[in-house]
C-alpha positions in Angstrom: 123.4 93.0 92.6 121.8 90.5 95.0 118.1 91.0 95.8 117.6 88.4 98.6 119.8 90.1 101.2 118.5 93.7 101.0 117.3 95.2 104.3 114.6 97.4 102.7 111.6 95.5 101.3 108.4 96.8 99.6 105.2 96.3 101.5 101.5 96.8 100.7 99.3 98.6 103.3 95.5 97.9 103.1 92.7 99.8 105.0 91.4 97.8 107.9 88.0 99.5 107.8 87.3 98.8 104.2 88.2 95.1 104.7 85.6 94.8 107.4 83.0 96.7 105.3 83.8 94.6 102.1 82.1 91.6 103.8 78.9 93.6 103.9 79.4 95.0 100.3 79.0 98.5 101.6 82.3 99.8 100.4 83.0 100.4 96.7 86.7 99.4 97.0 89.7 98.8 99.2 92.3 101.6 99.8 95.9 100.3 99.3 99.3 102.0 99.6 102.8 100.8 98.7 105.7 101.7 100.9 109.1 100.4 102.1 110.3 99.2 105.4 113.6 98.0 106.9 113.3 94.3 107.5 115.9 94.4 110.3 114.5 97.3 112.3 110.9 96.4 111.9 110.4 92.6 111.8 106.7 92.8 112.8 103.8 93.9 110.6 103.7 97.6 109.8 100.6 99.8 110.7 100.3 103.4 109.6 97.4 105.9 109.7 96.7 106.9 106.1 93.8 108.6 104.3 91.2 106.2 102.8 89.3 107.8 99.9 86.6 105.1 100.2 85.9 105.7 103.9 86.7 109.4 103.4 88.7 109.6 106.6 92.1 108.7 108.2 92.2 105.1 109.1 94.7 102.5 110.2 96.3 100.7 107.2 98.0 97.4 108.0 100.6 95.4 106.1 99.3 92.4 104.0 101.0 89.5 102.4 102.0 89.8 98.7 
């Protein structure tokens, strides 16, 4: 089974608020989620609203490079 031509790929989503706070060392960690997206239908970076346990609220989580 070929792995290079698959339409669905695994992506990592990272909290945008924690990344900004990590510079100031205020946050104890960075919230990350793993999900899948269809490469052909969504060629741009994925952004979803997810719950961040470090910010203790729903924030935007953006796709990062592996």
